[in-house]
N, C-alpha and C positions, 0 to 999 in steps of 0.2 A: 368587848370587841371594839377596836378603833376603826374609824372610817377615813377614807381618803377621797378627796374630790380632785379629779383630774381636769385641767383645762388644756385645750389644744387649739391649734390653728390649722385646720385641714384646708385643702384646696380642691377645686374643680367639680362642680355640679350645680346644685341649687344656687341661684344668684340671690343673695339676701342684701337688701339695700336699705340704708338708713340715711335720712337727710337731716342736716342741721343748718340753721340759718345764721348762727353766730359762730365766730371762730375764736372765741375768747379763751378756750381751754386748750392747753397743750396736751396732745394725745400721742402715745406711743403704741401703735397697733402692729402686731406681728401677723403677717399674712393677710393684711387688709389693704385694699386699694383706696386711694383718696382721689376723687375727681372733683374739679371745680367748674362751676357754670354760673351764668348770670340769669337771674329770674326776677322780673319786675324791678330791675335796678339794684338788686341785692346780690352779693357774692354768696353762692351756696356751695357748701362742701357735701358731697355724697360719699359715704363710706360703704364699701362693699367687700364681701368675702365669699369665695366659692367654697362650697361644701360638697364633697364627692359622695356619690351614691354608695360607694364601697365603705366609706366612713359610717354612713347611716345604717347600711346593712350589717356592719360589724357590731354596732351598738344594739341593733335589734336581735342579733344572734346572742349576744351577751345577756340581754334581758330575758330571752326565751329560755336559756339554760340556767339562769341565776337561781331559780328556786330549787333546782336539783343539786346545786353545788354547795359544799360546806366552805365557809370563808375562814381564812386565817386571821392574822392581825389586821389586815387591811381588806377593804371591800371596794371595788370599783363602783362608784355610785353614778357618776355622770361625766361626760366629756362636753364641756361648754365652749363653743367657738369664741375666739377673742372678740369678735364684733359685739357679741351679747354681753360679755364681761365688761367691756368698755362702755356700752350703752347704759348698763345698769349703774356703773360707777358715776356716770354723768347725772343719773337720776337719784344719786345718794345711796345706792345699794351696792356697796363695795365688798364683793365676796373675797377679795384678795387680802383684806386687812386682818383676817382671822377672827373678827368679832361677830360675823353673821353666822348664826347657827345653821347647821346642815339642813335641818327641817325647813327653815325659811327659804333656803336656796331651792330645795325641791318644790316647795309651795309656789315659788316664783316661776320656776320652769313650767309647772302645770298650769298656772294661771295665764301664762302667755302662750299656751299651746306649744311649748317647746319640749314636751316630755319625750320626744324622739331622741333627745340627747341623753336620756337616762340609760344607765347600763345595768340596772337591776329592777326586778319586780318585787324584791323583798321589802318589807316594811322597815323604815329607818326610824 
């Protein structure tokens, strides 16, 4: 069985905010807002993305029914908002380069308490 990892850029509900004090990296975020402020004489960029309750509810529904469904060639494993994909990339964990094993991505989601973005309860 092959697996697919879906990344998305949902909008509107939980406000997730990440701050970065250096602006040295060029970032292309889809569905992410960038705000700038001054703190202690430093320019600070705050990235934020809205995540709708319906998006989270849909993932919970998919998790709940996943164990009773038979998968074909692809399995919906997770939907990871862009803001986390980019945060991880800055930390050296680039899930888009195709080199990071799916099990490591799942482990990272769970270790950061982001398992709400999982779309299955099945073992991977």
